[in-house]
C-alpha positions in Angstrom: 26.4 30.0 3.0 23.0 29.7 4.5 20.1 28.9 2.1 17.1 30.8 2.2 14.2 29.8 4.8 11.8 28.3 1.5 14.3 26.2 0.3 15.0 24.7 3.7 11.4 23.8 4.1 11.3 22.7 0.9 9.0 19.7 1.0 10.2 16.0 0.2 6.8 14.4 -0.5 3.5 15.5 -0.9 2.4 14.8 3.0 5.0 18.0 3.5 2.9 20.6 1.6 1.5 22.9 3.3 -1.9 24.4 1.2 -2.9 23.4 -2.1 -5.0 20.5 -0.8 -7.5 21.0 -3.4 -4.0 19.3 -5.6 -2.3 17.2 -3.1 -4.5 15.9 -0.8 -6.0 12.7 -0.4 -7.8 11.8 -3.4 -7.1 14.9 -5.0 -5.3 15.2 -8.6 -1.8 15.3 -8.2 -1.7 13.0 -5.5 -3.4 10.4 -7.5 -1.1 10.7 -10.5 1.7 10.2 -8.3 0.9 6.9 -6.4 -0.6 5.7 -9.5 2.8 6.6 -11.3 1.0 7.9 -14.0 2.6 11.8 -14.5 1.7 14.2 -17.0 3.0 17.4 -17.5 1.5 20.3 -16.0 1.7 24.1 -15.9 0.8 25.6 -11.8 0.1 29.3 -11.8 -1.0 31.5 -9.1 0.5 34.0 -6.7 4.2 34.3 -5.5 4.5 32.3 -2.4 2.0 29.7 -2.9 3.9 26.3 -3.3 4.5 25.9 -6.9 8.2 25.1 -6.5 7.4 23.3 -3.3 4.6 20.8 -5.6 7.2 20.1 -7.8 9.8 19.1 -4.9 7.6 17.0 -3.6 6.6 15.0 -6.9 10.0 14.7 -7.2 10.8 13.4 -4.0 8.1 11.1 -4.2 8.4 9.6 -7.2 11.8 8.0 -8.6 12.4 10.9 -11.4 15.6 13.1 -10.5 14.4 17.6 -10.8 16.0 19.9 -12.4 15.1 23.2 -11.9 15.2 26.1 -14.9 14.1 29.8 -15.2 12.7 30.2 -18.7 14.1 34.4 -18.1 17.2 33.5 -17.5 18.6 29.6 -18.6 19.2 29.2 -22.2 18.1 26.9 -24.9 21.8 25.1 -24.3 20.3 24.5 -20.6 16.9 22.8 -21.8 19.3 20.5 -24.3 21.5 19.5 -20.9 18.4 18.2 -19.4 16.9 16.0 -22.4 20.5 14.8 -23.1 20.3 13.7 -19.3 16.7 12.5 -20.0 18.0 10.0 -22.6 20.6 8.8 -20.5 18.8 8.2 -17.3 15.1 8.1 -18.5 12.4 10.5 -17.2 13.3 13.9 -16.0 11.3 16.5 -14.0 11.9 19.8 -14.9 10.6 22.8 -12.9 10.7 25.6 -15.5 10.0 28.3 -13.4 8.3 31.9 -15.1 7.3 29.6 -17.8 5.6 32.5 -19.2 8.8 33.8 -20.3 9.6 30.9 -22.4 10.2 31.8 -25.9 9.1 29.9 -29.0 12.1 28.4 -30.1 12.8 27.0 -27.0 9.4 25.8 -26.4 9.0 24.1 -29.6 13.0 22.4 -28.7 10.6 20.8 -25.5 7.5 19.7 -27.7 9.0 16.5 -28.8 10.6 15.4 -25.3 7.0 16.3 -23.8 5.3 14.7 -26.0 7.8 11.2 -25.5 7.7 11.5 -21.5 11.4 11.8 -21.6 10.6 15.0 -19.7 7.7 15.6 -17.3 7.0 19.7 -17.3 6.2 21.3 -14.0 6.2 24.6 -15.2 5.6 27.5 -12.4 4.1 30.8 -13.5 2.1 34.0 -12.0 0.5 34.8 -14.9 -2.5 33.7 -16.7 -1.3 30.5 -18.6 -4.3 30.9 -21.3 -2.8 34.4 -22.3 0.9 34.0 -21.9 1.8 30.7 -23.0 1.9 29.0 -26.4 -1.6 26.8 -27.3 1.4 23.9 -28.1 2.6 23.7 -24.3 -0.7 24.2 -23.2 -2.2 20.7 -24.8 0.4 18.7 -23.8 0.0 19.7 -20.1 -2.9 19.9 -17.5 -3.0 23.5 -16.0 -3.9 23.9 -12.5 -4.4 27.0 -10.1 -2.9 27.6 -6.8 -4.0 29.5 -4.2 -2.5 31.9 -1.7 -2.2 30.5 2.0 -4.8 30.6 4.4 -3.6 31.8 8.1 -4.2 28.0 9.1 -1.7 27.2 6.5 1.1 29.4 7.7 0.6 28.6 11.1 1.2 24.6 10.2 3.9 26.0 8.3 5.3 27.8 10.9 4.7 25.3 13.4 6.4 22.2 11.1 9.8 23.7 11.0 9.7 25.2 14.9 9.3 20.9 15.9 11.9 20.2 13.2 14.5 22.9 14.2 13.8 21.8 17.9 14.5 18.3 17.2 17.3 19.1 14.9 19.0 21.1 18.1 17.8 18.1 20.7 19.9 16.3 18.2 23.0 18.1 18.3 22.9 18.5 22.4 23.0 14.7 22.8 26.1 13.9 20.5 
């Protein structure tokens, strides 16, 4: 099955993130957290397609932590429990929780002790204003970062990078 383009282009480290340089650029907050090995939970909010999931992937790729992806609208408390068990066994896990604004109070209460212990590093992604849609208990345990729409230059950079990667793959196939 062919994966969607966004999934195939997902960055493996912060240098591959297109846009959002105010967060992941040189000397910016998320890059400094990764370099210092001092990750904290965070909530990324902004319009769809701006790189929230890409930033989470890049953070996981730049650390020794495994990344688990859940959706607050569709995944259950049982799914959260599985992630928490993995974190207990293997150490810290980065949990990308998409649509975090839809996380109900029971699930938020379940997550709290795991966020406090540092076993789960939450990267919440939402298109909604987190100050209006996420309970204070979760907000107080996470840094909140706004992401912005990609500029035309950002989009050109992504297209060129994808084209170069695709051409390199085809050249490699022809050589073998």
